[in-house]
N, CA, C and O atoms as CSV, one atom per row, in Angstrom:
chain,resi,resn,atom,element,x,y,z
A,1,ALA,N,N,-3.139,13.786,24.600
A,1,ALA,CA,C,-4.065,12.855,25.148
A,1,ALA,C,C,-3.460,11.701,25.169
A,1,ALA,O,O,-3.459,11.220,26.302
A,2,VAL,N,N,-2.798,10.875,24.154
A,2,VAL,CA,C,-2.234,9.718,24.013
A,2,VAL,C,C,-1.030,9.527,25.343
A,2,VAL,O,O,-1.006,8.737,26.286
A,3,ALA,N,N,-0.282,10.398,25.013
A,3,ALA,CA,C,0.930,10.473,25.964
A,3,ALA,C,C,0.694,10.445,27.495
A,3,ALA,O,O,1.417,9.960,28.365
A,4,ASP,N,N,-0.712,11.200,27.635
A,4,ASP,CA,C,-0.895,11.243,29.127
A,4,ASP,C,C,-1.784,9.885,29.453
A,4,ASP,O,O,-2.320,9.746,30.552
A,5,GLY,N,N,-1.867,9.138,28.659
A,5,GLY,CA,C,-2.554,7.873,28.844
A,5,GLY,C,C,-4.400,8.403,28.935
A,5,GLY,O,O,-5.220,7.781,29.610
A,6,ARG,N,N,-4.648,9.313,28.326
A,6,ARG,CA,C,-5.954,9.528,28.366
A,6,ARG,C,C,-6.833,9.311,26.913
A,6,ARG,O,O,-8.008,9.602,26.691
A,7,ALA,N,N,-5.850,8.708,26.035
A,7,ALA,CA,C,-6.651,8.268,24.841
A,7,ALA,C,C,-5.581,7.196,24.376
A,7,ALA,O,O,-4.393,7.335,24.669
A,8,ASP,N,N,-6.082,6.043,23.587
A,8,ASP,CA,C,-5.544,4.791,23.446
A,8,ASP,C,C,-4.727,5.562,21.902
A,8,ASP,O,O,-3.513,5.408,21.763
A,9,LEU,N,N,-5.349,6.174,21.090
A,9,LEU,CA,C,-4.891,6.329,19.685
A,9,LEU,C,C,-5.174,7.628,19.562
A,9,LEU,O,O,-5.934,8.202,20.343
A,10,ALA,N,N,-4.537,8.256,18.487
A,10,ALA,CA,C,-4.485,9.678,17.560
A,10,ALA,C,C,-4.406,9.379,16.214
A,10,ALA,O,O,-3.680,8.439,15.891
A,11,SER,N,N,-5.021,10.002,15.347
A,11,SER,CA,C,-4.683,10.318,14.008
A,11,SER,C,C,-4.000,11.446,13.716
A,11,SER,O,O,-4.581,12.511,13.922
A,12,LEU,N,N,-2.569,11.465,13.153
A,12,LEU,CA,C,-1.972,12.605,12.772
A,12,LEU,C,C,-1.609,12.455,11.474
A,12,LEU,O,O,-1.296,11.329,11.088
A,13,ASP,N,N,-1.587,13.616,10.532
A,13,ASP,CA,C,-1.311,13.664,9.049
A,13,ASP,C,C,0.582,13.773,9.904
A,13,ASP,O,O,1.052,13.948,11.028
A,14,ALA,N,N,1.119,13.521,8.392
A,14,ALA,CA,C,2.551,13.128,8.528
A,14,ALA,C,C,3.452,14.519,8.904
A,14,ALA,O,O,4.466,14.441,9.597
A,15,LEU,N,N,3.002,15.659,8.414
A,15,LEU,CA,C,3.663,16.980,8.936
A,15,LEU,C,C,3.257,16.990,10.315
A,15,LEU,O,O,4.229,17.429,10.929
A,16,ILE,N,N,2.350,16.742,11.101
A,16,ILE,CA,C,2.216,17.210,12.450
A,16,ILE,C,C,3.393,16.229,13.225
A,16,ILE,O,O,4.260,16.560,14.033
A,17,TRP,N,N,3.056,14.856,12.632
A,17,TRP,CA,C,3.985,13.697,13.470
A,17,TRP,C,C,5.559,14.351,13.090
A,17,TRP,O,O,6.248,14.472,14.103
A,18,ALA,N,N,6.120,14.714,12.027
A,18,ALA,CA,C,7.525,14.933,11.785
A,18,ALA,C,C,7.722,16.354,12.635
A,18,ALA,O,O,8.852,16.474,13.108
A,19,LEU,N,N,6.865,17.367,12.883
A,19,LEU,CA,C,6.879,18.545,13.648
A,19,LEU,C,C,7.191,17.950,15.257
A,19,LEU,O,O,8.221,18.243,15.864
A,20,LEU,N,N,6.350,17.263,15.693
A,20,LEU,CA,C,6.272,16.576,16.895
A,20,LEU,C,C,7.688,16.171,17.347
A,20,LEU,O,O,8.340,16.608,18.296
A,21,CYS,N,N,8.034,15.149,16.359
A,21,CYS,CA,C,9.419,14.714,16.464
A,21,CYS,C,C,10.351,15.314,16.458
A,21,CYS,O,O,11.352,15.006,17.104
A,22,GLU,N,N,10.236,16.466,15.620
A,22,GLU,CA,C,11.561,17.610,15.889
A,22,GLU,C,C,11.581,18.621,16.903
A,22,GLU,O,O,12.556,19.287,17.253
A,23,HIS,N,N,10.273,18.677,17.392
A,23,HIS,CA,C,10.285,19.849,18.340
A,23,HIS,C,C,9.769,19.672,19.689
A,23,HIS,O,O,9.621,20.577,20.510
A,24,THR,N,N,9.488,18.347,19.870
A,24,THR,CA,C,9.017,18.093,21.213
A,24,THR,C,C,9.889,16.341,21.715
A,24,THR,O,O,10.649,15.621,21.068
A,25,ASP,N,N,9.399,16.226,22.912
A,25,ASP,CA,C,9.824,14.795,23.357
A,25,ASP,C,C,8.739,13.695,23.374
A,25,ASP,O,O,8.889,12.576,23.864
A,26,LEU,N,N,7.597,14.175,22.756
A,26,LEU,CA,C,6.270,13.442,22.638
A,26,LEU,C,C,7.022,12.008,21.571
A,26,LEU,O,O,6.543,10.929,21.922
A,27,SER,N,N,7.627,11.934,20.892
A,27,SER,CA,C,7.992,10.861,19.943
A,27,SER,C,C,8.559,9.801,20.815
A,27,SER,O,O,8.521,8.598,20.559
A,28,LEU,N,N,9.047,10.305,21.787
A,28,LEU,CA,C,9.923,9.284,22.903
A,28,LEU,C,C,8.581,8.473,23.507
A,28,LEU,O,O,8.686,7.254,23.641
A,29,HIS,N,N,7.322,9.132,23.874
A,29,HIS,CA,C,6.629,8.407,24.521
A,29,HIS,C,C,5.309,7.796,23.335
A,29,HIS,O,O,4.321,7.281,23.858
A,30,LEU,N,N,5.346,7.857,22.295
A,30,LEU,CA,C,4.600,7.419,21.376
A,30,LEU,C,C,4.981,6.746,20.442
A,30,LEU,O,O,6.175,6.988,20.264
A,31,ARG,N,N,4.499,5.809,19.531
A,31,ARG,CA,C,5.063,5.004,18.196
A,31,ARG,C,C,4.129,5.298,17.228
A,31,ARG,O,O,3.032,5.637,17.674
A,32,GLU,N,N,4.253,5.265,15.974
A,32,GLU,CA,C,3.790,5.115,14.812
A,32,GLU,C,C,3.323,3.718,14.515
A,32,GLU,O,O,4.088,2.760,14.400
A,33,VAL,N,N,1.734,3.654,14.375
A,33,VAL,CA,C,1.535,1.990,14.394
A,33,VAL,C,C,0.928,1.881,12.907
A,33,VAL,O,O,0.379,0.808,12.655
A,34,ALA,N,N,0.954,2.795,11.947
A,34,ALA,CA,C,0.069,2.523,10.585
A,34,ALA,C,C,0.250,3.970,9.842
A,34,ALA,O,O,0.123,5.084,10.350
A,35,LYS,N,N,0.541,3.673,8.662
A,35,LYS,CA,C,0.612,4.626,7.826
A,35,LYS,C,C,-0.343,4.631,6.486
A,35,LYS,O,O,-0.506,3.534,5.952
A,36,THR,N,N,-0.872,5.570,6.005
A,36,THR,CA,C,-1.554,6.043,4.543
A,36,THR,C,C,-0.563,6.545,3.799
A,36,THR,O,O,0.296,7.371,4.104
A,37,PRO,N,N,-0.839,5.729,2.365
A,37,PRO,CA,C,0.039,6.645,1.599
A,37,PRO,C,C,-0.023,7.867,1.410
A,37,PRO,O,O,-1.107,8.402,1.638
A,38,PRO,N,N,1.061,8.665,0.957
A,38,PRO,CA,C,0.955,10.394,0.727
A,38,PRO,C,C,-0.278,10.611,-0.053
A,38,PRO,O,O,-0.635,9.954,-1.031
A,39,THR,N,N,-0.936,11.689,0.534
A,39,THR,CA,C,-1.927,12.435,-0.472
A,39,THR,C,C,-1.571,13.968,-0.304
A,39,THR,O,O,-0.796,14.292,0.596
A,40,PRO,N,N,-2.030,14.771,-1.015
A,40,PRO,CA,C,-2.542,16.482,-0.897
A,40,PRO,C,C,-2.786,16.654,0.460
A,40,PRO,O,O,-3.546,15.867,1.025
A,41,VAL,N,N,-2.185,17.690,1.156
A,41,VAL,CA,C,-2.615,18.100,2.449
A,41,VAL,C,C,-3.838,18.954,2.236
A,41,VAL,O,O,-4.205,19.288,1.109
A,42,LEU,N,N,-4.363,19.244,3.173
A,42,LEU,CA,C,-5.906,19.914,2.997
A,42,LEU,C,C,-5.658,21.296,2.243
A,42,LEU,O,O,-4.635,21.975,2.324
A,43,PRO,N,N,-6.857,21.593,1.457
A,43,PRO,CA,C,-6.959,22.879,0.581
A,43,PRO,C,C,-6.829,23.991,1.388
A,43,PRO,O,O,-6.778,24.012,2.618
A,44,TYR,N,N,-6.777,24.983,0.553
A,44,TYR,CA,C,-6.845,26.415,1.001
A,44,TYR,C,C,-8.632,26.789,0.371
A,44,TYR,O,O,-9.012,26.716,-0.797
A,45,ILE,N,N,-9.036,26.985,0.975
A,45,ILE,CA,C,-10.737,27.509,0.945
A,45,ILE,C,C,-10.797,28.893,1.066
A,45,ILE,O,O,-10.269,29.490,2.004
A,46,THR,N,N,-11.542,29.548,-0.019
A,46,THR,CA,C,-12.007,30.753,0.186
A,46,THR,C,C,-13.506,31.273,-0.182
A,46,THR,O,O,-13.860,30.795,-1.260
A,47,ALA,N,N,-14.264,31.929,0.278
A,47,ALA,CA,C,-15.350,32.348,0.126
A,47,ALA,C,C,-15.881,32.497,-1.277
A,47,ALA,O,O,-14.993,32.934,-2.008
A,48,ASN,N,N,-16.994,32.291,-1.897
A,48,ASN,CA,C,-17.370,32.380,-3.065
A,48,ASN,C,C,-17.396,33.950,-3.380
A,48,ASN,O,O,-17.760,34.735,-2.504
A,49,GLY,N,N,-16.968,34.427,-4.751
A,49,GLY,CA,C,-16.938,35.963,-4.601
A,49,GLY,C,C,-15.134,36.297,-4.430
A,49,GLY,O,O,-14.667,37.315,-4.941
A,50,GLN,N,N,-14.542,35.637,-3.914
A,50,GLN,CA,C,-13.318,36.212,-3.440
A,50,GLN,C,C,-12.131,35.719,-4.817
A,50,GLN,O,O,-12.118,34.733,-5.554
A,51,ASP,N,N,-11.434,36.644,-4.733
A,51,ASP,CA,C,-10.197,36.245,-5.902
A,51,ASP,C,C,-9.396,35.176,-5.288
A,51,ASP,O,O,-8.666,35.507,-4.353
A,52,ALA,N,N,-9.413,33.996,-5.651
A,52,ALA,CA,C,-8.861,32.644,-5.276
A,52,ALA,C,C,-7.621,32.851,-5.848
A,52,ALA,O,O,-6.733,32.533,-5.057
A,53,GLY,N,N,-7.195,33.266,-6.929
A,53,GLY,CA,C,-5.924,33.451,-7.954
A,53,GLY,C,C,-4.932,34.195,-6.913
A,53,GLY,O,O,-3.885,33.727,-6.465
A,54,ARG,N,N,-5.531,35.531,-6.614
A,54,ARG,CA,C,-4.923,36.732,-6.205
A,54,ARG,C,C,-4.358,35.988,-4.550
A,54,ARG,O,O,-3.253,36.207,-4.056
A,55,ILE,N,N,-5.284,35.230,-4.024
A,55,ILE,CA,C,-4.893,34.603,-2.434
A,55,ILE,C,C,-4.106,33.825,-2.602
A,55,ILE,O,O,-3.216,33.720,-1.758
A,56,ALA,N,N,-4.114,33.026,-3.681
A,56,ALA,CA,C,-2.995,31.780,-3.832
A,56,ALA,C,C,-1.582,32.422,-4.262
A,56,ALA,O,O,-0.496,31.865,-4.100
A,57,GLY,N,N,-1.784,33.698,-4.842
A,57,GLY,CA,C,-0.519,34.413,-5.144
A,57,GLY,C,C,0.003,35.117,-3.977
A,57,GLY,O,O,1.222,35.288,-3.972
A,58,ALA,N,N,-0.698,35.578,-2.945
A,58,ALA,CA,C,-0.427,36.271,-2.015
A,58,ALA,C,C,0.357,34.999,-1.208
A,58,ALA,O,O,1.570,34.949,-1.003
A,59,VAL,N,N,-0.397,34.237,-0.903
A,59,VAL,CA,C,0.028,32.838,-0.175
A,59,VAL,C,C,1.513,32.201,-0.554
A,59,VAL,O,O,2.421,31.888,0.217
A,60,ALA,N,N,1.458,32.120,-1.929
A,60,ALA,CA,C,2.758,31.414,-2.553
A,60,ALA,C,C,3.798,32.818,-2.368
A,60,ALA,O,O,4.997,32.542,-2.310
A,61,ALA,N,N,3.535,33.865,-2.300
A,61,ALA,CA,C,4.778,35.138,-2.141
A,61,ALA,C,C,4.888,35.287,-0.714
A,61,ALA,O,O,5.855,35.831,-0.180
A,62,ALA,N,N,4.008,34.860,-0.157
A,62,ALA,CA,C,4.195,34.734,1.465
A,62,ALA,C,C,5.430,33.450,2.012
A,62,ALA,O,O,6.398,33.520,2.768
A,63,ILE,N,N,5.048,32.733,1.504
A,63,ILE,CA,C,5.959,31.365,1.535
A,63,ILE,C,C,7.468,31.611,0.892
A,63,ILE,O,O,8.484,31.314,1.521
A,64,ASN,N,N,7.487,32.062,-0.149
A,64,ASN,CA,C,8.408,32.463,-1.215
A,64,ASN,C,C,9.432,33.592,-0.226
A,64,ASN,O,O,10.659,33.498,-0.217
A,65,ASP,N,N,8.789,34.468,0.440
A,65,ASP,CA,C,9.707,35.673,1.203
A,65,ASP,C,C,10.027,35.065,2.479
A,65,ASP,O,O,10.665,35.766,3.264
A,66,LEU,N,N,9.635,33.642,2.909
A,66,LEU,CA,C,10.340,33.253,4.379
A,66,LEU,C,C,11.933,33.061,4.210
A,66,LEU,O,O,12.231,32.784,3.049
A,67,SER,N,N,12.674,33.117,4.812
A,67,SER,CA,C,13.890,32.654,4.896
A,67,SER,C,C,14.001,31.063,4.709
A,67,SER,O,O,13.158,30.330,5.227
A,68,ALA,N,N,15.145,30.513,3.899
A,68,ALA,CA,C,15.316,28.903,3.704
A,68,ALA,C,C,15.367,28.266,4.969
A,68,ALA,O,O,15.002,27.093,5.051
A,69,SER,N,N,15.812,28.942,6.067
A,69,SER,CA,C,15.848,28.056,7.315
A,69,SER,C,C,14.419,28.178,7.885
A,69,SER,O,O,14.048,27.200,8.534
A,70,ASP,N,N,13.538,29.215,7.758
A,70,ASP,CA,C,12.103,29.210,8.189
A,70,ASP,C,C,10.953,28.014,7.617
A,70,ASP,O,O,10.114,27.313,8.182
A,71,ARG,N,N,11.429,28.201,6.096
A,71,ARG,CA,C,10.819,27.166,5.541
A,71,ARG,C,C,11.138,25.843,5.614
A,71,ARG,O,O,10.298,24.993,5.319
A,72,LYS,N,N,12.273,25.544,5.979
A,72,LYS,CA,C,12.884,24.100,6.346
A,72,LYS,C,C,11.997,23.843,7.656
A,72,LYS,O,O,11.233,22.881,7.732
A,73,LEU,N,N,12.155,24.752,8.644
A,73,LEU,CA,C,11.495,24.565,9.998
A,73,LEU,C,C,9.976,24.228,9.762
A,73,LEU,O,O,9.421,23.264,10.288
A,74,LEU,N,N,9.429,25.023,9.009
A,74,LEU,CA,C,7.967,24.713,8.473
A,74,LEU,C,C,7.762,23.655,7.711
A,74,LEU,O,O,6.589,23.283,7.671
A,75,HIS,N,N,8.642,22.958,7.000
A,75,HIS,CA,C,8.377,21.948,5.944
A,75,HIS,C,C,7.567,22.294,4.828
A,75,HIS,O,O,6.639,21.634,4.360
A,76,LEU,N,N,8.162,23.777,4.315
A,76,LEU,CA,C,7.182,24.625,3.450
A,76,LEU,C,C,8.052,24.670,2.049
A,76,LEU,O,O,9.213,25.063,1.943
A,77,LYS,N,N,7.433,24.307,1.290
A,77,LYS,CA,C,8.038,24.219,-0.233
A,77,LYS,C,C,7.873,25.171,-1.131
A,77,LYS,O,O,8.632,25.758,-1.903
A,78,GLY,N,N,6.217,25.241,-0.781
A,78,GLY,CA,C,5.974,26.016,-1.928
A,78,GLY,C,C,4.243,25.878,-2.006
A,78,GLY,O,O,3.625,25.132,-1.246
A,79,LEU,N,N,3.719,26.554,-2.839
A,79,LEU,CA,C,2.034,26.429,-3.406
A,79,LEU,C,C,1.906,25.659,-4.476
A,79,LEU,O,O,2.196,25.990,-5.626
A,80,VAL,N,N,1.314,24.251,-3.997
A,80,VAL,CA,C,0.862,23.803,-5.529
A,80,VAL,C,C,-0.691,23.978,-6.017
A,80,VAL,O,O,-1.587,23.796,-5.193
A,81,ASP,N,N,-0.919,24.241,-7.020
A,81,ASP,CA,C,-2.137,24.213,-7.546
A,81,ASP,C,C,-2.693,22.964,-8.036
A,81,ASP,O,O,-2.095,22.318,-8.896
A,82,ILE,N,N,-3.873,22.559,-7.511
A,82,ILE,CA,C,-4.290,21.203,-7.628
A,82,ILE,C,C,-5.643,21.278,-8.223
A,82,ILE,O,O,-6.578,21.628,-7.504
A,83,PRO,N,N,-5.848,20.968,-9.534
A,83,PRO,CA,C,-7.452,21.256,-9.832
A,83,PRO,C,C,-8.324,20.544,-8.810
A,83,PRO,O,O,-7.780,19.770,-8.022
A,84,PRO,N,N,-9.505,20.728,-8.768
A,84,PRO,CA,C,-10.408,20.152,-7.577
A,84,PRO,C,C,-10.762,19.035,-8.109
A,84,PRO,O,O,-11.264,18.315,-7.246
A,85,GLU,N,N,-10.730,18.423,-9.397
A,85,GLU,CA,C,-11.215,17.291,-9.734
A,85,GLU,C,C,-9.983,16.173,-9.495
A,85,GLU,O,O,-10.214,14.981,-9.293
A,86,GLN,N,N,-8.939,16.624,-9.540
A,86,GLN,CA,C,-7.571,15.710,-9.235
A,86,GLN,C,C,-7.633,15.681,-7.714
A,86,GLN,O,O,-7.823,14.547,-7.274
A,87,TYR,N,N,-7.546,16.431,-7.001
A,87,TYR,CA,C,-7.501,16.731,-5.731
A,87,TYR,C,C,-9.037,15.520,-4.758
A,87,TYR,O,O,-8.895,14.732,-3.823
A,88,LEU,N,N,-10.155,15.858,-5.437
A,88,LEU,CA,C,-11.467,15.261,-5.077
A,88,LEU,C,C,-10.785,13.334,-5.411
A,88,LEU,O,O,-10.848,12.380,-4.635
A,89,SER,N,N,-10.362,13.371,-6.429
A,89,SER,CA,C,-10.111,11.830,-6.970
A,89,SER,C,C,-9.245,11.106,-6.134
A,89,SER,O,O,-9.075,9.932,-6.462
A,90,VAL,N,N,-8.560,11.573,-4.976
A,90,VAL,CA,C,-7.920,10.843,-4.291
A,90,VAL,C,C,-9.066,10.153,-3.092
A,90,VAL,O,O,-9.932,10.761,-2.464
A,91,PRO,N,N,-8.734,8.753,-3.044
A,91,PRO,CA,C,-9.699,7.615,-2.366
A,91,PRO,C,C,-9.603,8.557,-0.835
A,91,PRO,O,O,-8.774,9.451,-0.665
A,92,ASN,N,N,-10.331,8.260,-0.106
A,92,ASN,CA,C,-10.237,8.440,1.517
A,92,ASN,C,C,-9.787,7.035,1.988
A,92,ASN,O,O,-10.309,6.095,1.388
A,93,PRO,N,N,-9.032,6.787,2.821
A,93,PRO,CA,C,-8.545,5.749,3.232
A,93,PRO,C,C,-9.711,4.876,4.099
A,93,PRO,O,O,-10.638,5.503,4.612
A,94,PRO,N,N,-9.638,3.595,4.223
A,94,PRO,CA,C,-10.570,3.030,5.057
A,94,PRO,C,C,-11.074,3.395,6.231
A,94,PRO,O,O,-10.319,3.989,7.001
A,95,THR,N,N,-12.284,3.158,6.587
A,95,THR,CA,C,-12.993,3.336,7.907
A,95,THR,C,C,-12.504,2.398,9.004
A,95,THR,O,O,-12.441,1.175,8.882
A,96,PRO,N,N,-12.098,3.228,10.295
A,96,PRO,CA,C,-11.670,1.922,11.236
A,96,PRO,C,C,-12.939,0.523,11.446
A,96,PRO,O,O,-12.877,-0.347,12.314
A,97,LYS,N,N,-13.551,0.603,10.842
A,97,LYS,CA,C,-14.781,-0.606,11.102
A,97,LYS,C,C,-14.038,-1.798,9.907
A,97,LYS,O,O,-13.702,-2.969,10.086
A,98,ALA,N,N,-13.959,-0.830,8.535
A,98,ALA,CA,C,-13.344,-1.766,7.566
A,98,ALA,C,C,-11.990,-2.459,7.532
A,98,ALA,O,O,-11.737,-3.478,6.891
A,99,LEU,N,N,-10.914,-1.577,8.528
A,99,LEU,CA,C,-9.988,-2.197,8.784
A,99,LEU,C,C,-10.143,-3.445,9.789
A,99,LEU,O,O,-9.565,-4.500,9.528
A,100,ALA,N,N,-10.770,-3.335,10.702
A,100,ALA,CA,C,-11.122,-4.152,11.742
A,100,ALA,C,C,-11.586,-5.603,10.832
A,100,ALA,O,O,-10.959,-6.660,10.904
A,101,THR,N,N,-12.760,-5.395,10.017
A,101,THR,CA,C,-13.238,-6.559,9.492
A,101,THR,C,C,-11.965,-7.038,8.325
A,101,THR,O,O,-12.318,-7.986,7.623
A,102,THR,N,N,-10.977,-6.664,8.126
A,102,THR,CA,C,-9.948,-7.188,7.216
A,102,THR,C,C,-8.459,-7.684,8.177
A,102,THR,O,O,-7.331,-7.871,7.721
A,103,ASN,N,N,-8.852,-7.791,9.408
A,103,ASN,CA,C,-7.759,-7.862,10.595
A,103,ASN,C,C,-7.905,-9.399,10.847
A,103,ASN,O,O,-7.228,-9.948,11.716
């Protein structure tokens, strides 16, 4: 939408931006205007009662079973288990309204 002029701004995570730059020509029409400090990606979530450890093991095995070139293409290095309290301790970035008042 931004590249087509239907929107002024988009919020992308670093992985999506990297993939767009590597696999499309959109980076020729867009520019990065701000960055936030690196944070963990969104977590994998499963329903209560599911064996989260078993599912995490299957995901880790699937990532490990990819060829090195596929892992590189997808920017996958592995699966990291981050305790919920550590994940939730990462502060949210400031809101647009808060950013506007500081500029």
